[in-house]
N, CA, C and O atoms as a GROMACS GRO file, in nm:
protein
  200
    1MET      N    1  12.883  -0.959  13.867
    1MET     CA    2  12.840  -0.822  13.845
    1MET      C    3  12.956  -0.749  13.753
    1MET      O    4  13.071  -0.731  13.794
    2ASP      N    5  12.913  -0.714  13.638
    2ASP     CA    6  13.011  -0.649  13.543
    2ASP      C    7  12.977  -0.504  13.522
    2ASP      O    8  12.861  -0.465  13.532
    3ARG      N    9  13.080  -0.424  13.492
    3ARG     CA   10  13.057  -0.274  13.466
    3ARG      C   11  13.046  -0.274  13.302
    3ARG      O   12  13.128  -0.333  13.232
    4VAL      N   13  12.945  -0.208  13.256
    4VAL     CA   14  12.923  -0.196  13.115
    4VAL      C   15  12.892  -0.043  13.085
    4VAL      O   16  12.844   0.034  13.169
    5LYS      N   17  12.928  -0.007  12.952
    5LYS     CA   18  12.892   0.139  12.911
    5LYS      C   19  12.774   0.119  12.831
    5LYS      O   20  12.759   0.020  12.760
    6ILE      N   21  12.678   0.221  12.844
    6ILE     CA   22  12.547   0.230  12.790
    6ILE      C   23  12.530   0.356  12.714
    6ILE      O   24  12.569   0.460  12.768
    7LYS      N   25  12.476   0.359  12.593
    7LYS     CA   26  12.446   0.472  12.520
    7LYS      C   27  12.292   0.481  12.512
    7LYS      O   28  12.228   0.389  12.462
    8ILE      N   29  12.234   0.588  12.561
    8ILE     CA   30  12.082   0.609  12.561
    8ILE      C   31  12.055   0.730  12.475
    8ILE      O   32  12.118   0.835  12.485
    9ARG      N   33  11.953   0.707  12.386
    9ARG     CA   34  11.907   0.831  12.294
    9ARG      C   35  11.759   0.834  12.330
    9ARG      O   36  11.690   0.732  12.343
   10CYS      N   37  11.715   0.964  12.345
   10CYS     CA   38  11.575   0.990  12.368
   10CYS      C   39  11.512   0.999  12.227
   10CYS      O   40  11.562   1.070  12.140
   11ASN      N   41  11.397   0.922  12.207
   11ASN     CA   42  11.333   0.922  12.078
   11ASN      C   43  11.250   1.046  12.067
   11ASN      O   44  11.216   1.082  11.954
   12LEU      N   45  11.212   1.119  12.175
   12LEU     CA   46  11.138   1.241  12.160
   12LEU      C   47  11.207   1.373  12.116
   12LEU      O   48  11.164   1.450  12.029
   13CYS      N   49  11.328   1.390  12.195
   13CYS     CA   50  11.394   1.514  12.167
   13CYS      C   51  11.542   1.482  12.109
   13CYS      O   52  11.611   1.576  12.069
   14GLY      N   53  11.585   1.364  12.105
   14GLY     CA   54  11.712   1.337  12.040
   14GLY      C   55  11.832   1.348  12.125
   14GLY      O   56  11.942   1.323  12.077
   15GLU      N   57  11.817   1.387  12.258
   15GLU     CA   58  11.923   1.403  12.346
   15GLU      C   59  11.997   1.259  12.367
   15GLU      O   60  11.932   1.155  12.372
   16LYS      N   61  12.133   1.264  12.377
   16LYS     CA   62  12.216   1.150  12.389
   16LYS      C   63  12.279   1.152  12.537
   16LYS      O   64  12.318   1.255  12.591
   17PHE      N   65  12.285   1.028  12.592
   17PHE     CA   66  12.361   1.004  12.723
   17PHE      C   67  12.448   0.892  12.719
   17PHE      O   68  12.407   0.790  12.662
   18VAL      N   69  12.552   0.892  12.764
   18VAL     CA   70  12.653   0.777  12.779
   18VAL      C   71  12.679   0.766  12.930
   18VAL      O   72  12.735   0.850  13.000
   19LEU      N   73  12.627   0.645  12.969
   19LEU     CA   74  12.653   0.619  13.111
   19LEU      C   75  12.717   0.482  13.147
   19LEU      O   76  12.724   0.389  13.066
   20ARG      N   77  12.763   0.475  13.271
   20ARG     CA   78  12.828   0.340  13.299
   20ARG      C   79  12.718   0.274  13.410
   20ARG      O   80  12.658   0.339  13.496
   21GLY      N   81  12.707   0.146  13.386
   21GLY     CA   82  12.617   0.074  13.460
   21GLY      C   83  12.668  -0.062  13.513
   21GLY      O   84  12.778  -0.106  13.477
   22LYS      N   85  12.590  -0.126  13.596
   22LYS     CA   86  12.619  -0.252  13.648
   22LYS      C   87  12.533  -0.374  13.582
   22LYS      O   88  12.411  -0.365  13.591
   23ARG      N   89  12.580  -0.471  13.526
   23ARG     CA   90  12.502  -0.578  13.474
   23ARG      C   91  12.476  -0.677  13.588
   23ARG      O   92  12.571  -0.722  13.652
   24GLU      N   93  12.353  -0.710  13.613
   24GLU     CA   94  12.317  -0.798  13.717
   24GLU      C   95  12.207  -0.899  13.659
   24GLU      O   96  12.086  -0.875  13.654
   25GLN      N   97  12.269  -1.013  13.619
   25GLN     CA   98  12.186  -1.126  13.545
   25GLN      C   99  12.140  -1.068  13.414
   25GLN      O  100  12.227  -1.044  13.330
   26ASP      N  101  12.018  -1.044  13.386
   26ASP     CA  102  11.958  -1.002  13.259
   26ASP      C  103  11.926  -0.852  13.255
   26ASP      O  104  11.869  -0.806  13.157
   27ARG      N  105  11.963  -0.772  13.365
   27ARG     CA  106  11.934  -0.628  13.361
   27ARG      C  107  12.064  -0.554  13.376
   27ARG      O  108  12.165  -0.602  13.427
   28ILE      N  109  12.052  -0.424  13.323
   28ILE     CA  110  12.160  -0.338  13.348
   28ILE      C  111  12.112  -0.206  13.426
   28ILE      O  112  12.020  -0.136  13.386
   29GLU      N  113  12.182  -0.183  13.539
   29GLU     CA  114  12.128  -0.060  13.618
   29GLU      C  115  12.219   0.045  13.608
   29GLU      O  116  12.339   0.032  13.633
   30THR      N  117  12.164   0.153  13.571
   30THR     CA  118  12.250   0.283  13.546
   30THR      C  119  12.210   0.391  13.651
   30THR      O  120  12.294   0.471  13.692
   31GLY      N  121  12.081   0.392  13.693
   31GLY     CA  122  12.040   0.495  13.777
   31GLY      C  123  11.961   0.597  13.694
   31GLY      O  124  11.906   0.692  13.750
   32PHE      N  125  11.955   0.580  13.560
   32PHE     CA  126  11.898   0.678  13.472
   32PHE      C  127  11.733   0.667  13.482
   32PHE      O  128  11.675   0.559  13.469
   33LYS      N  129  11.671   0.779  13.503
   33LYS     CA  130  11.530   0.787  13.527
   33LYS      C  131  11.443   0.851  13.423
   33LYS      O  132  11.333   0.802  13.395
   34GLN      N  133  11.495   0.973  13.358
   34GLN     CA  134  11.426   1.042  13.266
   34GLN      C  135  11.515   1.132  13.186
   34GLN      O  136  11.623   1.164  13.236
   35CYS      N  137  11.477   1.180  13.059
   35CYS     CA  138  11.547   1.256  12.996
   35CYS      C  139  11.520   1.421  13.034
   35CYS      O  140  11.427   1.457  13.106
   36LEU      N  141  11.605   1.500  12.982
   36LEU     CA  142  11.575   1.645  13.018
   36LEU      C  143  11.453   1.695  12.971
   36LEU      O  144  11.410   1.799  13.019
   37CYS      N  145  11.390   1.632  12.881
   37CYS     CA  146  11.244   1.679  12.824
   37CYS      C  147  11.136   1.614  12.905
   37CYS      O  148  11.018   1.638  12.878
   38SER      N  149  11.171   1.529  13.005
   38SER     CA  150  11.072   1.474  13.104
   38SER      C  151  11.017   1.334  13.048
   38SER      O  152  10.933   1.268  13.109
   39ASN      N  153  11.073   1.296  12.927
   39ASN     CA  154  11.048   1.152  12.890
   39ASN      C  155  11.088   1.044  12.971
   39ASN      O  156  11.205   1.040  13.009
   40THR      N  157  11.003   0.951  13.005
   40THR     CA  158  11.050   0.846  13.094
   40THR      C  159  11.052   0.718  13.032
   40THR      O  160  11.110   0.626  13.090
   41ASP      N  161  10.993   0.699  12.913
   41ASP     CA  162  10.958   0.565  12.848
   41ASP      C  163  11.020   0.535  12.720
   41ASP      O  164  11.057   0.421  12.693
   42ASP      N  165  11.034   0.638  12.636
   42ASP     CA  166  11.062   0.616  12.490
   42ASP      C  167  11.218   0.644  12.456
   42ASP      O  168  11.256   0.754  12.416
   43PHE      N  169  11.300   0.540  12.474
   43PHE     CA  170  11.437   0.551  12.462
   43PHE      C  171  11.488   0.434  12.366
   43PHE      O  172  11.429   0.327  12.353
   44GLU      N  173  11.608   0.471  12.299
   44GLU     CA  174  11.682   0.376  12.235
   44GLU      C  175  11.807   0.341  12.314
   44GLU      O  176  11.890   0.428  12.336
   45ILE      N  177  11.824   0.217  12.357
   45ILE     CA  178  11.936   0.192  12.445
   45ILE      C  179  12.031   0.090  12.376
   45ILE      O  180  11.989  -0.014  12.326
   46GLU      N  181  12.155   0.125  12.375
   46GLU     CA  182  12.251   0.031  12.320
   46GLU      C  183  12.369   0.011  12.414
   46GLU      O  184  12.412   0.107  12.478
   47GLU      N  185  12.426  -0.115  12.426
   47GLU     CA  186  12.530  -0.140  12.501
   47GLU      C  187  12.641  -0.126  12.414
   47GLU      O  188  12.639  -0.169  12.298
   48GLN      N  189  12.759  -0.054  12.475
   48GLN     CA  190  12.874  -0.028  12.390
   48GLN      C  191  12.981  -0.118  12.432
   48GLN      O  192  12.994  -0.147  12.551
   49HIS      N  193  13.059  -0.163  12.339
   49HIS     CA  194  13.173  -0.257  12.378
   49HIS      C  195  13.301  -0.196  12.356
   49HIS      O  196  13.308  -0.114  12.265
   50GLY      N  197  13.409  -0.223  12.426
   50GLY     CA  198  13.539  -0.169  12.396
   50GLY      C  199  13.576  -0.062  12.468
   50GLY      O  200  13.685  -0.009  12.449
   0.00000   0.00000   0.00000
């Protein structure tokens, strides 16, 4: 289980979030559920290195 930094951008309102998560096999769990605009599905997710 590795700790990783994730950048999430909402494709509806443009809000950005930077979170830390845990990599478990092929998934990354951050606990993120929805954007401030109530969007739960339409995100751009990028893993940050360094």
